[in-house]
N, C-alpha and C positions, 0 to 999 in steps of 0.2 A: 865472688859475688851475685848476687841475683839482680838482673834488669826491672828496674823497676818501669818501664818505659811499657812495659808488656801488660800490665793492668791499669796505670791509670788511666784518666777519662780525658777526652778531646776538651781544651778550654772550652769552647765554646758549653759544654755539658755543664759545666761549674757553675753558669751564670746563675741559674734560676736557684739550686741546691745553695749555692755558696750564699748568696742573700738572703734565705728563707733560711738558713741555720743560724744569719746576723741574727735573726730575731729572739734565738736562747739566750744571749747576752743582756740584750735587751728587757728582756724579764726580770734578770737579777736588779735591775731598779726600779721597779711595780713597788716595793715595799722597803723599809728601812731595814740594813742587815749586819748586822754583827758575828764577829766569830763566833759566840756563843749559842748564837740562834742555829747557826749552820750546822748540820747533819752530813758527813761523810763517809759513803761505804764503798768498799773496792774487790771485786769478786768479779770472778770469769773460770776460762777454762782453756785446756789446751790440749789438742787429740794428736794420735798419733794414728794412721787410716795405712791399711792392708789389703790389697785388692789383688785374688789371684783369679785369673779366667780360665775356664776348663780348656780355651782351644785359641789360637791365633783369631784376630779378626778377620774379617771376609774384606776389607778395603787395604789399598797402600796404606805406608807408615803404621798397620795395626800389626805389626810382628812382635808381639810380646803377650806374656802371658800375667806377668808379674809388676803393680804399680803400688807406689807407696806416696804418703803427702803428710806435712803436719798442716795443721791449723791452729791460730789462736783465735779466742775471743775474750777480751776482756772487756770489764764494766764499769763504770765510774756510775755514781748518783750522790747528788750534792742537794740536800734537801732544807728549806728555812720556810717561816711562816706558819710555823708546825706542823710541817710538810705539805701545805696546801701550795707552796711553790714546791717544784723541785724540776731539777735536768737530769737525766741518762744520758750517758754517751757507751754507745757498743760497737767501737769498732770490729773489722773484721779480714785476716787476710788467710791464706792458704796460699801454701808453698808445692808443686806437684812435681812428682818424679817424671812423666813422659809428656804430658800435654800440657806447653807455655799459656795456652788459653784460659784451664784451669788453674795457673798461679794467679790470683788476681786478688785486690783489696776491696773492699765496702765498707760503708758505715751505715750497720744495719738499724741504728737507732740515734741521733742527737737531738734530743725532744723537753722543750719547755713545756710543763705543766701547769697551769693554773686553776687552782678548785675556789668557786665562791656560792656558798649555797647551793642550787639546785643546776649550779652552770659549771662545767669545766671547757677552759680551751687549752689547747695545744699547737704548737706550731716547732717545724722544725722536722728530721725526718724519722720515720716509724714504721713497721711492721704492724699491718691490720690483718687480724684472718677473717671469713665469711663463712658459716656452711655446718654442716650436722653431719655429714655424708663420711663412710671410713675409706672408699677406695677411689674415690672421683669427688673433686672439690667443684663443683659447677659454678657456686655465686661467688668465689672468692677472686674478686676481681680487683683489687684495688692496687698491690703488688705485684711486680713484676716478679716472674722465675728466675730464679740461678742454677742453670740447665746445668752448667759444668760442676755445680758442686750436688748436684743430687740430680738426676736424670729425668726421675718422675717429678719433678716440678713440685716436689715438698718445700725444698729451700726457697726463700722470697729475698729479692734485694729489697734496702731502703729506700723507700718513696719521700720524698720531699712533700709538704702537707702542712694545712693549717684545717683545724678539726673545730668545731664547737658544737658543748652536745648540751642539751639538756632534760633533766631526768623528771619525767610528770607522772600522774598518776594512771594515767592511757599510755604508760612507755618509754622510751628515751628516744631521743629525737638528734639523729648528727647530719652534721653540713659538712661536706670535707669540701676544698680547695687545693686540689694535687697540680701544682706547678713544677715543671721538670719532669718529661718522661724517661723512664730506665729502659732502654732498649735488652731485650733478652739475650742473655749472656747463650755462646753455644763452643762446643769440642773445637778444638783445632783439626789440622789433619793429622796430627799424632795420638788426638783423642780415642776414646771410645765408646760408645753408644753414641754414633752419630750416622748421619746419610751418610750415602756414597761420593755424592757433592760436597765438599766443605762449604759453610753457612759464612759468607763473604759479612762481618758484623760491621767492619769498617765504611762499608757504602748504602747504607741502610736508605730508603727512599721512604717517602711519608703523602699522604693523600692530603693531609693539611702545610700548607706556606710557612706556618712556626714550626713544623718539624719537632724538637724534642722541646723548642718552648713552649706548645700549645698547653692552655691550662684546661684541666678539665675539672670534673666536676662532681660530686656523689651527694643523692641524700639517704637516709636510711632511717626507718623506724623498727624498732625490737622492741620486743613487750611479751612479758609473761602472764597466763592465764589459768589457775590448776593447775593439772600435770602439763600443759602445752605451751613451747617455748617458740617464739617464731618471730621472722626479722622480714620486712621488705625492703627493697631499693630500688632507686634509680639515677644509671650511670651515661654520664654523655663526655666522650672524651677518645681519647688512642687506644686503639684497641692494644692490649698489651700481647694477643696472640697473632705475630704477623702471617701474611700470606707469602709464598717465592715465588722468583722468576729466575731463570738458567739465563745467567750473564756469561761471558768470556774476560775474565780479568787476566794479562800476560800471557795469555794464549792457555790459559787453564779456565778449566768450564768450573763456576761454581754457582751456590745458590743464592740471591740475592734478595735480603728480606724486603718486604714492604708493607707499614705499617696505615692501616686503615683508619675514619672515625667512625665512630659505631654509639649506636644508644642502645641501651641493655635494661631490663628491668629483671627482677631475680627476685624469686622468696625461697626461704627455709622454715621448715617446720621439723620439731621433734617433741615426741609425746613420749612421757615416762608413766608408764603405768604397769602398776606390781614390776615384775622382773625386765618387763619388754621395754626397749626403745625401739618407738620408732618413727624414721628420720624419712626426709622428704625435701628435696631441690629443686628448682625451677628457674629458666631463665628464657626471654626470648629476646632475641638478638637482633639488630637493622645493621647493615654496612650500606656504602653505595653496591657492592653487588649481590647481596642476598639479605633474606629476612628465614629466621629460623625459630625453632623453638627445640629445648633438650629438657632432659628431666634423670634424676638421680634418685630411685628412692632404694627402701627395706628396711630392714629391722635388726637387733641385737637382741637376743635372748638370754639370759645369765642362769646357768643352773652354778647355786650357793652352794659352798662345802662340799664339793664333789668327794665322793669315795670315802666319808667321812674326814675329810682335812678342812682345814682351812681356806684351801683352793679352792677358787671360782674356773667355771667355763663361761664364755662368751661364744655363742652362736653368732655367726654373723652373715647377713644372706643381702644384694643389692640387684637390681639392674639400671643399667643405664640406656636410654636412649637420646636419638638423635634424628630429628626429621629428616635429615637430607641421606641417611641411610647411607651406602656405600662413599657416597661422596662426599661425606664429612672429613674435615681436616681433623678433628678430634680421635682421639682411640675409643671411647667409648661412645658408639654409635649405635650398636645392638648388643652389649654385653652384658652377661651373669657373673657377679661377684658370690664367691663362697669362703668362707675363713672361721677362724675359732681362734677365740684368745682365751690364753691358760696365764691366770695370774695368783700368783705362790701366797701371797700374802703375808711377807715373811721379812724379814729385817731388811733382806735386802733390795726388797722392789723387783724381784725378778716377775720377769714377764715374755713370753713367747705368743707372738702372733702369726699365723700360717694363712695363706691367701692364696686362693684360686681363680683367674678371670676366663671365660672364655666368649671367643667372641662368634656369635651367630650368622656374621655375615662371610666372616675371613677364614673360619674355624682356626684361628689362631687361640693360642694356650700362652699362659702369663702364670705361674708358683712362683711364690714369694715366702721366705721363712725371716723375720725380725723378731731378735731376743736381747733381751738386756739386762745387767743386774749390776748392783752398784757392791764394789767391792768393799768398800769403807766410808768413809766421811769423806774422803779427797778424791776417791779412785772409782770409774765404772769401765766396765766392757761390754760393748755391743758387737752382734751378729747379726748382718744382713744379707739374704743371700735369693736369687731369681734365677728360674731358668723360661727362654721365650723360645715356643715352637711355631715360627710363623713362616710359611711358605708360599703364602701368594704375596708377589710383586707388588698387587694394589695394596697390601697391607701397608702400614709404615712402620708396624714391628719389625718386617722383614728385613728392616736394616740393622737389628740387633741379634737377629738370631743363633750368632755366633757370639755373643756377648754374655753366654750365661757365665756368673761370676760367684763369687763370696767373699765379703768385705767384713774383716775384722777390726774395731776400732777402740781405742785404749784412751780415755777420757781424764786428766788430771785436773781438779778443781781448785781455785784457792781464793 
């Protein structure tokens, strides 16, 4: 039997999210509700993931080359008032064969939404994505990265939030109140894709006296004009990316996460011009320790009907810059990304993405392949492979130099 204590959060971390989630049933009382008016849908997926590493890891307790895990993510939907009111509940659970820190539970979404005219109100737990670039998401700041579920930060934890949105002729205005901070997950001593010193996620420190209970706020304006789609935001609150301090816990050296307060302004722009997609993201970030700017920009050009077929080929080029140069804690501080996306446009939705990144400061290289195909209405399969070449010890990627891997995922939808 699985020990649930490995993924249940601390009691104090439940207080604000729990109180916020209580707003969801309150929404049920806002309009008359009968069984005939209510719609209910149940869906979701179960996935089996198998990962093979080219070699054993470079740190202690990483002496294995295969790993398997199982994840389940059901989704419940209730709608009423002609679907102007709805509740979505999406829990997530992964059980991992090697790393107990990767065995974890999360509520990806538990959200009540109420729509009236040009207004939309949301309360609960949700995932929000901002940004347009492919290889690095600079402006995506609301949700915390679920590193144990996806080491590149693509997967996110659910974030407690209250959101008020207004649709106008000059764009959409969103106001966010974000109570209940989520700490970044991290691999345990047995996990792969980790640093030499294990991150002590149980003893994080905070600049704010409110710690996890600090209330963050954000304002965002997004609009579309002709071929241009753009967004502008301001965020004030706890930095999702921690800094680290070396500490000794029970005689063992570890890294202690430190979460600072930050102010961040972000801007994203995408222009669709014939076969071109021009993409741009930029942030200006200020903390007690530093102020800096960063940018990710590039393009995607699509060749339609390659070789007289229905398949399309998209060529992607991006560049990531951080004014802190080699002192940057982010991976993309002076990096070039080149990729190709093949979409077969067949009944199986077959797609392949091949990418290569090159760091102009540390000369590290990362090669990735992402392929997916739907087998039928219920099953799909995906393959993810990555090769990391990093020999400079000052480069954070050097920690993953022996983590070249290939992951096969089989998903069953219901």
